TORKOL-4160 file (C-alpha; in steps of 0.2 Angstrom, whole numbers, padded with zeros to 4 digits, m for minus):
336
<pt num="1" X="m0732" Y="0798" Z="0559"/>
<pt num="2" X="m0734" Y="0815" Z="0567"/>
<pt num="3" X="m0722" Y="0827" Z="0564"/>
<pt num="4" X="m0711" Y="0833" Z="0578"/>
<pt num="5" X="m0706" Y="0852" Z="0581"/>
<pt num="6" X="m0695" Y="0853" Z="0597"/>
<pt num="7" X="m0694" Y="0871" Z="0604"/>
<pt num="8" X="m0683" Y="0872" Z="0618"/>
<pt num="9" X="m0682" Y="0884" Z="0631"/>
<pt num="10" X="m0668" Y="0883" Z="0644"/>
<pt num="11" X="m0668" Y="0893" Z="0660"/>
<pt num="12" X="m0653" Y="0905" Z="0660"/>
<pt num="13" X="m0651" Y="0915" Z="0677"/>
<pt num="14" X="m0643" Y="0930" Z="0678"/>
<pt num="15" X="m0625" Y="0926" Z="0688"/>
<pt num="16" X="m0627" Y="0942" Z="0699"/>
<pt num="17" X="m0627" Y="0944" Z="0718"/>
<pt num="18" X="m0636" Y="0932" Z="0729"/>
<pt num="19" X="m0637" Y="0927" Z="0746"/>
<pt num="20" X="m0642" Y="0912" Z="0758"/>
<pt num="21" X="m0644" Y="0894" Z="0753"/>
<pt num="22" X="m0661" Y="0895" Z="0744"/>
<pt num="23" X="m0659" Y="0897" Z="0724"/>
<pt num="24" X="m0674" Y="0908" Z="0717"/>
<pt num="25" X="m0671" Y="0908" Z="0698"/>
<pt num="26" X="m0682" Y="0918" Z="0686"/>
<pt num="27" X="m0701" Y="0915" Z="0687"/>
<pt num="28" X="m0708" Y="0906" Z="0671"/>
<pt num="29" X="m0716" Y="0916" Z="0658"/>
<pt num="30" X="m0734" Y="0920" Z="0659"/>
<pt num="31" X="m0742" Y="0906" Z="0654"/>
<pt num="32" X="m0730" Y="0892" Z="0653"/>
<pt num="33" X="m0720" Y="0880" Z="0663"/>
<pt num="34" X="m0704" Y="0884" Z="0675"/>
<pt num="35" X="m0692" Y="0877" Z="0685"/>
<pt num="36" X="m0680" Y="0883" Z="0698"/>
<pt num="37" X="m0670" Y="0875" Z="0711"/>
<pt num="38" X="m0676" Y="0876" Z="0728"/>
<pt num="39" X="m0660" Y="0871" Z="0740"/>
<pt num="40" X="m0641" Y="0871" Z="0739"/>
<pt num="41" X="m0627" Y="0867" Z="0749"/>
<pt num="42" X="m0625" Y="0878" Z="0764"/>
<pt num="43" X="m0605" Y="0879" Z="0759"/>
<pt num="44" X="m0609" Y="0886" Z="0743"/>
<pt num="45" X="m0621" Y="0900" Z="0748"/>
<pt num="46" X="m0608" Y="0912" Z="0743"/>
<pt num="47" X="m0608" Y="0904" Z="0725"/>
<pt num="48" X="m0623" Y="0913" Z="0713"/>
<pt num="49" X="m0622" Y="0899" Z="0702"/>
<pt num="50" X="m0625" Y="0884" Z="0716"/>
<pt num="51" X="m0640" Y="0894" Z="0720"/>
<pt num="52" X="m0648" Y="0892" Z="0702"/>
<pt num="53" X="m0640" Y="0877" Z="0695"/>
<pt num="54" X="m0635" Y="0859" Z="0702"/>
<pt num="55" X="m0615" Y="0863" Z="0706"/>
<pt num="56" X="m0606" Y="0850" Z="0717"/>
<pt num="57" X="m0591" Y="0839" Z="0719"/>
<pt num="58" X="m0593" Y="0822" Z="0723"/>
<pt num="59" X="m0581" Y="0807" Z="0730"/>
<pt num="60" X="m0584" Y="0792" Z="0721"/>
<pt num="61" X="m0598" Y="0782" Z="0733"/>
<pt num="62" X="m0607" Y="0798" Z="0738"/>
<pt num="63" X="m0625" Y="0802" Z="0735"/>
<pt num="64" X="m0631" Y="0820" Z="0736"/>
<pt num="65" X="m0651" Y="0825" Z="0734"/>
<pt num="66" X="m0658" Y="0841" Z="0729"/>
<pt num="67" X="m0677" Y="0847" Z="0726"/>
<pt num="68" X="m0682" Y="0857" Z="0711"/>
<pt num="69" X="m0699" Y="0866" Z="0710"/>
<pt num="70" X="m0711" Y="0865" Z="0694"/>
<pt num="71" X="m0723" Y="0878" Z="0691"/>
<pt num="72" X="m0737" Y="0879" Z="0679"/>
<pt num="73" X="m0743" Y="0898" Z="0674"/>
<pt num="74" X="m0757" Y="0891" Z="0661"/>
<pt num="75" X="m0774" Y="0892" Z="0664"/>
<pt num="76" X="m0776" Y="0873" Z="0661"/>
<pt num="77" X="m0770" Y="0856" Z="0669"/>
<pt num="78" X="m0754" Y="0850" Z="0661"/>
<pt num="79" X="m0744" Y="0836" Z="0662"/>
<pt num="80" X="m0726" Y="0839" Z="0666"/>
<pt num="81" X="m0712" Y="0825" Z="0661"/>
<pt num="82" X="m0697" Y="0828" Z="0673"/>
<pt num="83" X="m0681" Y="0819" Z="0668"/>
<pt num="84" X="m0663" Y="0820" Z="0667"/>
<pt num="85" X="m0652" Y="0820" Z="0650"/>
<pt num="86" X="m0635" Y="0823" Z="0644"/>
<pt num="87" X="m0628" Y="0842" Z="0642"/>
<pt num="88" X="m0610" Y="0848" Z="0634"/>
<pt num="89" X="m0601" Y="0865" Z="0633"/>
<pt num="90" X="m0598" Y="0870" Z="0615"/>
<pt num="91" X="m0590" Y="0886" Z="0608"/>
<pt num="92" X="m0594" Y="0895" Z="0624"/>
<pt num="93" X="m0612" Y="0888" Z="0626"/>
<pt num="94" X="m0619" Y="0876" Z="0639"/>
<pt num="95" X="m0630" Y="0866" Z="0626"/>
<pt num="96" X="m0642" Y="0852" Z="0631"/>
<pt num="97" X="m0641" Y="0836" Z="0621"/>
<pt num="98" X="m0657" Y="0832" Z="0610"/>
<pt num="99" X="m0670" Y="0824" Z="0618"/>
<pt num="100" X="m0665" Y="0810" Z="0631"/>
<pt num="101" X="m0647" Y="0808" Z="0626"/>
<pt num="102" X="m0638" Y="0798" Z="0641"/>
<pt num="103" X="m0621" Y="0800" Z="0649"/>
<pt num="104" X="m0613" Y="0795" Z="0664"/>
<pt num="105" X="m0621" Y="0808" Z="0675"/>
<pt num="106" X="m0639" Y="0803" Z="0668"/>
<pt num="107" X="m0635" Y="0786" Z="0675"/>
<pt num="108" X="m0631" Y="0792" Z="0692"/>
<pt num="109" X="m0646" Y="0804" Z="0691"/>
<pt num="110" X="m0665" Y="0800" Z="0697"/>
<pt num="111" X="m0679" Y="0810" Z="0700"/>
<pt num="112" X="m0694" Y="0804" Z="0712"/>
<pt num="113" X="m0710" Y="0809" Z="0700"/>
<pt num="114" X="m0707" Y="0806" Z="0681"/>
<pt num="115" X="m0723" Y="0815" Z="0678"/>
<pt num="116" X="m0732" Y="0830" Z="0688"/>
<pt num="117" X="m0748" Y="0834" Z="0685"/>
<pt num="118" X="m0751" Y="0852" Z="0688"/>
<pt num="119" X="m0767" Y="0863" Z="0690"/>
<pt num="120" X="m0768" Y="0880" Z="0684"/>
<pt num="121" X="m0756" Y="0891" Z="0693"/>
<pt num="122" X="m0750" Y="0876" Z="0704"/>
<pt num="123" X="m0731" Y="0873" Z="0708"/>
<pt num="124" X="m0725" Y="0856" Z="0716"/>
<pt num="125" X="m0708" Y="0848" Z="0721"/>
<pt num="126" X="m0697" Y="0834" Z="0713"/>
<pt num="127" X="m0683" Y="0827" Z="0722"/>
<pt num="128" X="m0668" Y="0823" Z="0712"/>
<pt num="129" X="m0655" Y="0809" Z="0719"/>
<pt num="130" X="m0636" Y="0809" Z="0712"/>
<pt num="131" X="m0629" Y="0793" Z="0716"/>
<pt num="132" X="m0611" Y="0792" Z="0710"/>
<pt num="133" X="m0604" Y="0774" Z="0709"/>
<pt num="134" X="m0588" Y="0768" Z="0717"/>
<pt num="135" X="m0580" Y="0765" Z="0701"/>
<pt num="136" X="m0583" Y="0781" Z="0694"/>
<pt num="137" X="m0568" Y="0789" Z="0684"/>
<pt num="138" X="m0562" Y="0807" Z="0688"/>
<pt num="139" X="m0569" Y="0821" Z="0680"/>
<pt num="140" X="m0582" Y="0832" Z="0676"/>
<pt num="141" X="m0598" Y="0828" Z="0670"/>
<pt num="142" X="m0613" Y="0841" Z="0663"/>
<pt num="143" X="m0632" Y="0836" Z="0661"/>
<pt num="144" X="m0649" Y="0844" Z="0664"/>
<pt num="145" X="m0664" Y="0839" Z="0672"/>
<pt num="146" X="m0677" Y="0844" Z="0662"/>
<pt num="147" X="m0697" Y="0848" Z="0665"/>
<pt num="148" X="m0705" Y="0845" Z="0648"/>
<pt num="149" X="m0724" Y="0847" Z="0641"/>
<pt num="150" X="m0730" Y="0841" Z="0623"/>
<pt num="151" X="m0744" Y="0845" Z="0613"/>
<pt num="152" X="m0756" Y="0831" Z="0607"/>
<pt num="153" X="m0756" Y="0830" Z="0588"/>
<pt num="154" X="m0774" Y="0833" Z="0582"/>
<pt num="155" X="m0770" Y="0821" Z="0567"/>
<pt num="156" X="m0758" Y="0810" Z="0560"/>
<pt num="157" X="m0750" Y="0826" Z="0551"/>
<pt num="158" X="m0751" Y="0837" Z="0564"/>
<pt num="159" X="m0734" Y="0845" Z="0573"/>
<pt num="160" X="m0731" Y="0840" Z="0590"/>
<pt num="161" X="m0723" Y="0856" Z="0599"/>
<pt num="162" X="m0712" Y="0852" Z="0614"/>
<pt num="163" X="m0706" Y="0865" Z="0627"/>
<pt num="164" X="m0695" Y="0861" Z="0641"/>
<pt num="165" X="m0686" Y="0870" Z="0654"/>
<pt num="166" X="m0671" Y="0865" Z="0664"/>
<pt num="167" X="m0659" Y="0866" Z="0677"/>
<pt num="168" X="m0640" Y="0864" Z="0672"/>
<pt num="169" X="m0629" Y="0851" Z="0683"/>
<pt num="170" X="m0611" Y="0854" Z="0685"/>
<pt num="171" X="m0603" Y="0839" Z="0694"/>
<pt num="172" X="m0586" Y="0836" Z="0698"/>
<pt num="173" X="m0580" Y="0819" Z="0703"/>
<pt num="174" X="m0564" Y="0814" Z="0712"/>
<pt num="175" X="m0556" Y="0808" Z="0728"/>
<pt num="176" X="m0553" Y="0821" Z="0740"/>
<pt num="177" X="m0555" Y="0840" Z="0738"/>
<pt num="178" X="m0563" Y="0850" Z="0724"/>
<pt num="179" X="m0552" Y="0853" Z="0709"/>
<pt num="180" X="m0548" Y="0872" Z="0709"/>
<pt num="181" X="m0558" Y="0885" Z="0699"/>
<pt num="182" X="m0546" Y="0897" Z="0690"/>
<pt num="183" X="m0546" Y="0909" Z="0674"/>
<pt num="184" X="m0535" Y="0921" Z="0665"/>
<pt num="185" X="m0538" Y="0936" Z="0655"/>
<pt num="186" X="m0525" Y="0935" Z="0640"/>
<pt num="187" X="m0529" Y="0950" Z="0629"/>
<pt num="188" X="m0540" Y="0965" Z="0627"/>
<pt num="189" X="m0543" Y="0971" Z="0611"/>
<pt num="190" X="m0552" Y="0988" Z="0607"/>
<pt num="191" X="m0563" Y="0987" Z="0590"/>
<pt num="192" X="m0580" Y="0994" Z="0582"/>
<pt num="193" X="m0595" Y="0984" Z="0576"/>
<pt num="194" X="m0601" Y="0987" Z="0559"/>
<pt num="195" X="m0613" Y="1001" Z="0566"/>
<pt num="196" X="m0599" Y="1010" Z="0574"/>
<pt num="197" X="m0599" Y="1006" Z="0592"/>
<pt num="198" X="m0586" Y="1004" Z="0603"/>
<pt num="199" X="m0582" Y="0987" Z="0607"/>
<pt num="200" X="m0568" Y="0978" Z="0620"/>
<pt num="201" X="m0566" Y="0960" Z="0617"/>
<pt num="202" X="m0556" Y="0950" Z="0630"/>
<pt num="203" X="m0549" Y="0931" Z="0627"/>
<pt num="204" X="m0551" Y="0922" Z="0642"/>
<pt num="205" X="m0544" Y="0905" Z="0648"/>
<pt num="206" X="m0551" Y="0893" Z="0660"/>
<pt num="207" X="m0536" Y="0889" Z="0668"/>
<pt num="208" X="m0544" Y="0878" Z="0682"/>
<pt num="209" X="m0552" Y="0862" Z="0684"/>
<pt num="210" X="m0570" Y="0865" Z="0683"/>
<pt num="211" X="m0582" Y="0874" Z="0672"/>
<pt num="212" X="m0583" Y="0892" Z="0673"/>
<pt num="213" X="m0599" Y="0902" Z="0667"/>
<pt num="214" X="m0591" Y="0919" Z="0665"/>
<pt num="215" X="m0598" Y="0936" Z="0664"/>
<pt num="216" X="m0594" Y="0954" Z="0671"/>
<pt num="217" X="m0592" Y="0973" Z="0667"/>
<pt num="218" X="m0580" Y="0984" Z="0660"/>
<pt num="219" X="m0576" Y="1002" Z="0666"/>
<pt num="220" X="m0567" Y="1016" Z="0658"/>
<pt num="221" X="m0559" Y="1030" Z="0667"/>
<pt num="222" X="m0546" Y="1043" Z="0663"/>
<pt num="223" X="m0552" Y="1047" Z="0646"/>
<pt num="224" X="m0551" Y="1064" Z="0635"/>
<pt num="225" X="m0556" Y="1078" Z="0646"/>
<pt num="226" X="m0556" Y="1065" Z="0661"/>
<pt num="227" X="m0571" Y="1057" Z="0655"/>
<pt num="228" X="m0576" Y="1041" Z="0663"/>
<pt num="229" X="m0588" Y="1027" Z="0656"/>
<pt num="230" X="m0598" Y="1012" Z="0661"/>
<pt num="231" X="m0599" Y="1001" Z="0671"/>
<pt num="232" X="m0604" Y="0992" Z="0655"/>
<pt num="233" X="m0609" Y="0974" Z="0657"/>
<pt num="234" X="m0603" Y="0958" Z="0646"/>
<pt num="235" X="m0613" Y="0953" Z="0633"/>
<pt num="236" X="m0622" Y="0936" Z="0637"/>
<pt num="237" X="m0611" Y="0925" Z="0649"/>
<pt num="238" X="m0600" Y="0913" Z="0642"/>
<pt num="239" X="m0597" Y="0895" Z="0647"/>
<pt num="240" X="m0580" Y="0887" Z="0646"/>
<pt num="241" X="m0575" Y="0871" Z="0650"/>
<pt num="242" X="m0559" Y="0865" Z="0660"/>
<pt num="243" X="m0543" Y="0871" Z="0648"/>
<pt num="244" X="m0554" Y="0881" Z="0635"/>
<pt num="245" X="m0552" Y="0897" Z="0628"/>
<pt num="246" X="m0566" Y="0909" Z="0623"/>
<pt num="247" X="m0569" Y="0928" Z="0621"/>
<pt num="248" X="m0581" Y="0939" Z="0630"/>
<pt num="249" X="m0588" Y="0956" Z="0623"/>
<pt num="250" X="m0594" Y="0972" Z="0631"/>
<pt num="251" X="m0603" Y="0984" Z="0620"/>
<pt num="252" X="m0601" Y="1002" Z="0624"/>
<pt num="253" X="m0611" Y="1019" Z="0620"/>
<pt num="254" X="m0607" Y="1026" Z="0604"/>
<pt num="255" X="m0606" Y="1042" Z="0609"/>
<pt num="256" X="m0588" Y="1039" Z="0618"/>
<pt num="257" X="m0573" Y="1046" Z="0610"/>
<pt num="258" X="m0560" Y="1035" Z="0604"/>
<pt num="259" X="m0548" Y="1039" Z="0618"/>
<pt num="260" X="m0536" Y="1034" Z="0626"/>
<pt num="261" X="m0545" Y="1026" Z="0640"/>
<pt num="262" X="m0539" Y="1016" Z="0654"/>
<pt num="263" X="m0549" Y="1000" Z="0654"/>
<pt num="264" X="m0553" Y="0989" Z="0670"/>
<pt num="265" X="m0561" Y="0973" Z="0666"/>
<pt num="266" X="m0569" Y="0962" Z="0680"/>
<pt num="267" X="m0574" Y="0945" Z="0676"/>
<pt num="268" X="m0584" Y="0933" Z="0687"/>
<pt num="269" X="m0590" Y="0915" Z="0689"/>
<pt num="270" X="m0598" Y="0910" Z="0704"/>
<pt num="271" X="m0586" Y="0917" Z="0720"/>
<pt num="272" X="m0570" Y="0918" Z="0707"/>
<pt num="273" X="m0565" Y="0935" Z="0701"/>
<pt num="274" X="m0551" Y="0940" Z="0689"/>
<pt num="275" X="m0548" Y="0957" Z="0683"/>
<pt num="276" X="m0536" Y="0968" Z="0672"/>
<pt num="277" X="m0531" Y="0984" Z="0667"/>
<pt num="278" X="m0525" Y="0991" Z="0649"/>
<pt num="279" X="m0525" Y="1008" Z="0640"/>
<pt num="280" X="m0536" Y="1007" Z="0625"/>
<pt num="281" X="m0539" Y="1017" Z="0610"/>
<pt num="282" X="m0553" Y="1014" Z="0599"/>
<pt num="283" X="m0552" Y="1013" Z="0580"/>
<pt num="284" X="m0562" Y="1027" Z="0570"/>
<pt num="285" X="m0568" Y="1016" Z="0556"/>
<pt num="286" X="m0583" Y="1004" Z="0560"/>
<pt num="287" X="m0579" Y="0985" Z="0558"/>
<pt num="288" X="m0561" Y="0987" Z="0564"/>
<pt num="289" X="m0551" Y="0984" Z="0578"/>
<pt num="290" X="m0534" Y="0986" Z="0586"/>
<pt num="291" X="m0520" Y="0974" Z="0589"/>
<pt num="292" X="m0523" Y="0963" Z="0606"/>
<pt num="293" X="m0515" Y="0971" Z="0622"/>
<pt num="294" X="m0508" Y="0959" Z="0636"/>
<pt num="295" X="m0515" Y="0967" Z="0651"/>
<pt num="296" X="m0510" Y="0966" Z="0667"/>
<pt num="297" X="m0520" Y="0955" Z="0678"/>
<pt num="298" X="m0524" Y="0953" Z="0698"/>
<pt num="299" X="m0514" Y="0937" Z="0696"/>
<pt num="300" X="m0499" Y="0948" Z="0691"/>
<pt num="301" X="m0501" Y="0962" Z="0702"/>
<pt num="302" X="m0502" Y="0949" Z="0717"/>
<pt num="303" X="m0486" Y="0938" Z="0712"/>
<pt num="304" X="m0477" Y="0954" Z="0710"/>
<pt num="305" X="m0481" Y="0961" Z="0728"/>
<pt num="306" X="m0478" Y="0944" Z="0735"/>
<pt num="307" X="m0461" Y="0945" Z="0727"/>
<pt num="308" X="m0458" Y="0962" Z="0735"/>
<pt num="309" X="m0465" Y="0958" Z="0751"/>
<pt num="310" X="m0452" Y="0942" Z="0752"/>
<pt num="311" X="m0437" Y="0955" Z="0747"/>
<pt num="312" X="m0442" Y="0967" Z="0760"/>
<pt num="313" X="m0442" Y="0952" Z="0774"/>
<pt num="314" X="m0425" Y="0946" Z="0767"/>
<pt num="315" X="m0419" Y="0963" Z="0767"/>
<pt num="316" X="m0424" Y="0966" Z="0784"/>
<pt num="317" X="m0416" Y="0950" Z="0791"/>
<pt num="318" X="m0400" Y="0954" Z="0784"/>
<pt num="319" X="m0400" Y="0972" Z="0791"/>
<pt num="320" X="m0407" Y="0964" Z="0808"/>
<pt num="321" X="m0392" Y="0951" Z="0809"/>
<pt num="322" X="m0379" Y="0965" Z="0804"/>
<pt num="323" X="m0384" Y="0976" Z="0818"/>
<pt num="324" X="m0385" Y="0962" Z="0830"/>
<pt num="325" X="m0365" Y="0957" Z="0825"/>
<pt num="326" X="m0362" Y="0976" Z="0826"/>
<pt num="327" X="m0369" Y="0977" Z="0844"/>
<pt num="328" X="m0359" Y="0961" Z="0849"/>
<pt num="329" X="m0344" Y="0967" Z="0843"/>
<pt num="330" X="m0345" Y="0985" Z="0853"/>
<pt num="331" X="m0349" Y="0974" Z="0868"/>
<pt num="332" X="m0335" Y="0963" Z="0865"/>
<pt num="333" X="m0344" Y="0948" Z="0864"/>
<pt num="334" X="m0337" Y="0935" Z="0852"/>
<pt num="335" X="m0347" Y="0928" Z="0837"/>
<pt num="336" X="m0355" Y="0910" Z="0840"/>
């Protein structure tokens, strides 16, 4: 039996600004195969995730259609297998299951061509259909639509190399409106890695009902001598399933002084944004960290603003009632 070596290459697109209803993922590396989403729902045009992944909410009994483009940048003709397989979220990573592992979502998903033959520098479209049965249980499912090529072993002892690229699928199922997406920044921690670089780590909780791909940036202001720093990108977007808690990290410039600094963290997942502010001072010793700090999030500021606004309206109403009573009393009009 030939030995099989599997090399998995999953398309990881940067969660940045995007416009329009056409997804344009990163092109394939020179000399390989690539895959990208060709269209997305118009009502998700402001969601960068939906322009590179299949992200949707479906009622039981509904059917959706998407197109993906499979491309070949090699100098040879290749036969590409296209198929759906299960995925899961583990330790902050969206991970494809081995080989063609099945789940509910894969049983609902089909492609119009299971094998695509591509000439050198060729690209072709493949239609993907997802049909949710009437008896589907509410919840979110994950999968990947893969495009795969395999080498032909020269002998029984040769190694078969498998390369595949894929489009993630995040599918929410349930009657009615789509469940809300939400996140909360629980704490910020200032530290230094073993190389002495300042590091800010945020503990983030997915407080909504849909998976999140969390990226973002950290800015520092009002540092020693009035210095400002950043913005510094959050390293490697973190994927969290509903109810999960994880960590995101921003590594800063080694030349930054210890502080104190006013830190502003902005995290995004698609159109969802959450911010938090805290005053941080970095430790001097490499490989150490300060105690976690509970930040003031934009949600807290929002509820405080709402509370103050309601209190102001109540006070205004009381003053208006008292003023009216005083005017009626001066005019000799009895109260009703």
